[in-house]
matplotlib code that plots the C-alpha trace (Angstrom):
import matplotlib.pyplot as plt

x = [7.6, 3.8, 2.2, -1.5, -1.9, -2.9, -1.2, -4.1, -5.3, -8.8, -9.1, -9.7, -8.0, -5.9, -4.8, -1.1, -0.6, 2.0, 0.4, -1.3, -4.9, -6.7, -10.2, -9.8, -8.1, -4.8, -1.4, 2.0, 4.5, 8.3, 11.4, 14.9, 18.3, 21.4, 23.7, 26.1, 26.5, 24.1, 20.4, 18.4, 14.6, 11.5, 8.0, 4.4, 2.6, -1.1, -2.7, 0.5, -1.4, -3.2, -2.3, -4.8, -5.1, -6.8, -6.9, -6.9, -6.4, -4.9, -2.5, -2.8, -1.7, -0.5, -0.3, 0.6, 1.6, 2.9, 3.2, 4.8, 7.2, 9.0, 12.7, 13.3, 16.4, 19.9, 21.6, 19.1, 21.1, 21.5, 19.6, 18.5, 16.5, 14.0, 10.6, 10.5, 7.8, 7.4, 5.5, 5.3, 3.6, 3.9, 2.1, 2.3, 0.6, -2.4, -2.3]
y = [16.2, 16.2, 18.4, 18.8, 21.5, 24.0, 25.5, 24.3, 20.8, 20.0, 17.0, 13.8, 11.0, 11.9, 9.4, 9.5, 10.4, 11.9, 15.3, 17.2, 18.2, 19.5, 19.4, 15.7, 14.9, 13.9, 14.4, 14.1, 12.5, 12.6, 11.5, 12.7, 11.6, 13.7, 12.1, 10.6, 13.9, 12.7, 13.4, 10.2, 10.6, 8.6, 9.9, 8.7, 7.2, 6.5, 4.3, 4.6, 4.6, 7.2, 10.1, 10.9, 14.5, 15.5, 18.7, 18.8, 21.8, 24.0, 21.3, 19.6, 15.9, 13.7, 9.9, 7.4, 3.7, 1.7, 4.4, 3.0, 5.4, 4.8, 5.9, 9.1, 10.7, 9.9, 8.8, 6.1, 3.1, -0.5, -1.3, 2.4, 1.9, -0.2, 1.1, 2.3, 1.8, 4.8, 5.4, 8.8, 10.7, 14.3, 17.6, 21.3, 24.2, 25.4, 29.1]
z = [-13.2, -13.3, -15.9, -15.6, -18.2, -15.4, -12.3, -10.1, -11.0, -9.6, -7.2, -9.0, -10.9, -14.0, -16.7, -17.4, -21.1, -23.5, -23.3, -20.5, -20.8, -17.8, -19.4, -20.3, -16.9, -18.5, -16.9, -18.6, -16.3, -16.8, -14.9, -15.6, -14.2, -14.8, -12.1, -14.7, -16.6, -19.3, -19.5, -19.1, -19.5, -19.3, -20.1, -19.9, -22.9, -23.3, -20.6, -18.5, -15.2, -13.0, -10.7, -7.9, -6.8, -3.5, -1.4, 2.4, 4.7, 2.0, 0.7, -2.7, -2.5, -5.4, -5.4, -8.0, -8.0, -10.9, -13.6, -16.7, -18.3, -21.6, -22.3, -24.3, -25.6, -27.0, -23.8, -22.8, -24.0, -22.9, -19.7, -19.6, -22.8, -20.8, -19.5, -15.9, -13.3, -11.0, -7.8, -6.1, -3.3, -2.5, -1.5, -2.2, -0.5, -2.5, -3.3]

ax = plt.figure().add_subplot(projection="3d")
ax.plot(x, y, z, "-o")
ax.set_aspect("equal")
plt.show()
């Protein structure tokens, strides 16, 4: 999940952080896995990387490489208690 603190993030580069703040260009990034019937979560911390936002032809694009997420929650144990490196790319229709 990408939380920019607003429904319509402006184009630009956002720093991954624990809490979203549109005015400061900070995005909260989280990843969850429930495939084993247990909630496994990883979330961004300070200086975890950046997410680039652009807009072309009515579509808002998101791109990130090498985001560093830290484990959260009770079910992250053993190897799942390690940080995760995440890359993503996607788009949504701007409204």
